[in-house]
N, C-alpha and C positions, 0 to 999 in steps of 0.2 A: 128806142129802148137802150140805143149803145150811148146817145148822150145822157139819158140817166144812168147808166152804168157810169160812163166818164165823170160826171157829177159825182156819182157816191165814191169813186176812187179817189180823187182829187179833194174833196171834204173829209173823208176818214185820215187820209194823209196830211189835211191842213190840222185835224184836231189832234193828230200826233204831234205836230208841231208846237201844238198849245200845250199840249202836255208838258212840253220840255220847257217854254218859256214863262209859263202862268206862275204870278207869282201873288202873295197876300195883298188884297186893298190895289189890285189891279183896274183899268177901266170896267166900269160897270153897263157898258154896253157891249150886251154878246160876250159876257165874262167868264169869269171861272168859279170853282168852288172846291175848296180840299180842307182846312181844317188848322186852326190855329192852333199851334202847339206848343208857344213858346208863351210868357207872362203878357199881358198887355201894357203897351208902354203908358204913361200917366198924360194928363191931356195936354195936346201941343198946338202951336200955330199952324192954320192952314198951308201956308207954303210949305212945299216939302224940302226944300232948301234949306230954311229955317230949322226945320225939323231935325235934319242931318246935322247942323250946326249944333240946335241943342244937346242934341245927345251923344256929337262927337265931343264936344267940351267935356262933358260929363265923364265918359268913358276916359278918354284921354288924363286927367287930371286920378284916375283910379284903376289901371285896367284888369286888376283883379277883382271888380266890381261884377259879379256874375250878372246882375241886373240891369246895370248901366251896358254892358256888353251885348245883351240880348235886344235891348231897346235900341240902339245904336246900329246893330245888324238888321234887324227891321226896318229901323230908318231909311237904312241905304235900300233894302230891297224896295222898299216903296217908292221910292225916286228911281227907280231903274240902275242901279247901282248894284249890280247881282256879285259879279267879282270881288269887288271891294268889300262887300259883304260877306262873302266866304272867307277873304284871307282876313277880316278881323275877329270873325269865330272861328276859325282855326284857331290863331292865336290865344284867342280865351280860353278855349278847349284845352290847350297845351298847358295854360296857367292853371285852371280846376278840371281835369279831368274826369273827375266823381259827380259834377253837376249833371244829373240830367236834364235839369231845361234846359241848362246850354246847348249837348248834344241834341237834343231836339231842334231847337233853332239851330243850328248848324247843319244838320241835317237838310232842315226844310230851304236853307239857304241854298246849298247843294243840287237839292233838286231842281227849284228855280232857273240855277244856272246850267241844267243841263247835265250836270255829273251824276247819272241815274243809280249807277253802281255803287260809288262812294257813296249818295244818299242813303241810298238802302243800309249798307254795311253801318255808315254812322246811326241811323236811327234804330236799329236793331240793339244798340247799346244804351239808346234813351229810355229803353223800360223795358221789360223782363217779362219772361213766360207767367210767373206767378202774379204779375202786377202788371198784365196789359192797357196800355192806352189806346181807346178805341181811334183817336183822331191820329196818333201815329200810326198806327194799323193801315188805316186809310189812304194818309200819303204815301206810305211802304208800296200799297196798291199801286198808287198813281206811278211810281217809279220804276215798278214791274211793267206795268203796261208800255210805259216809254222803251222799254228792252225787249219789247216783243213777247211778254211772257205773259201772257193774259189770262189763261187759267188758273195760274200760280195767283196771279194779280187779284182774282175773283174769289179766291181762297182765305185772301188778306181782308176784303170787303165782308167777306161772309163773316169773319170773327168780329170785325168791326161793328157790325150788325148784330151780332151776339150780345155782345155789351152796350150796344146802343140803338134797341130795336127800333125801327122806322126812320131812322137819323136821315133828313132829306140830303144832306152833305155827301155823305159817304152813298145813298141810294142814286144819287146825279152819277158821282163818280164810276157808278158800275156800270151805271144807263152809257154812261161815254167808250166805256171798256168793252162794250155790246156795240156800240158806232165803229169803232175802229175796226171789231172783225167782221162789220157790216151785216150785223144782225140785227136789222132795223125795228122789226116788230117788238123783240126782246128789250132793245134799247128804247122805246118809245114807253110800253110797260113800266119798265122800271123807272122813266124818269116822269109818267104819270103820277106813280105814287110818291117819288121826292116831293111834286109839285101840288098834291092834295094835302102836303103838312101845311099845319099851321105857321111852321118857321123856313119855310120855304121863302127864298128871295128870289129877285129879279133874275138872278143868274142863272137859276136853276129852269124859271120860264123861256129863257132864251137857249138853254139845252135842250129844253124840249121843243121849242118853235124849229129847230135846227134839224132835231131828227126828223120831226113831221113833214118838213120841205122837201128834205130828202128823199121823201117817199113820194114825193110828186103834188102834195095836197097843199100846194102854194097860200092858196088864202086862206087855209084854216090857220098856216103857220102864223101869216102875217096877224090874224086876229088874235092869235094867243101873244105874238110879241108885243103887240099893242096895249094887252088889256090893264086896264087902272092905272096907267103911265098919263102924265101929261102930255099933251099934244107935240110939243117939239121933240121931248122925248120917244117919243111914240115912233113919231117919223124918222129920227134918227136910226132908232132900231128896224124899222120895216127898211128903210134905206140898204141896213148892213147887209140885212138877211138877204137881201135880193141880190147886192153884191156877190155874197157867199155861195148864194145857189146858180148864179149865171157866170163865175169867172171860169172862164176854159183854163186857165192856168193854176188855179186854186188861189185860197187867198193867202196873203203874204202876210196878213197882221197876224200872228201868232197867238196874242194875248188877249182871243175874245171869245174861246168857243174851247172851254177848257175845264178840269177839275175843279171843285166847289172848296172853298175852304171853310170849314166850320167855324164859326165865333165862338171865343169865350163867353161865358154866363156872365 
């Protein structure tokens, strides 16, 4: 019993760290779910460094080009250069302070970089009460969870779900919020609802498997994590799940279990 309590404490803590570090387009193994709230870049090469070069060149040609700034900031985030993404998007918002898509991108970058209160404040200016964006509400919820303001975070998820009923990315974030406060049955129920959606992706499945495993149902968690995956990817996911459930010091890789990012249509 004590071992399970320790596991729950460490993994809930690890999930909280994951909330701090999760980024759009992160690792797909035991990964994240939170909501793309900026415009999607044009098709780009697979090499992240080339993507950064491509959008960086476009941005430097015209720093006042809002779309270029957003694309460059997202490319930097996807390559792990979170501080640089914040710097670029901060300068862009100074040049175009009225651009809500730009504010949304900047707020998301701040959230990725662990600047939770600043992220929440910026995101609050990226939409308005009379025209709310459910994706932004969901990301604001994750920033509040990072600040240990869980009840308030859940109000934001509830508002997002009123605008986008049964949206799996929001449900997954809500489930992880319950996980952070060790309300594991509630977390599982919410994540199962997210997983039942036709729009659910691999990341939601991994979050569900983690919560099931935290309750001691390891065989069931492994079955969930392997479902419909190629053998090699399934084996990697199972290995990571076992590692998370057995580490005495808690997992150190923060980008693997986190909020889910809703994709743009």
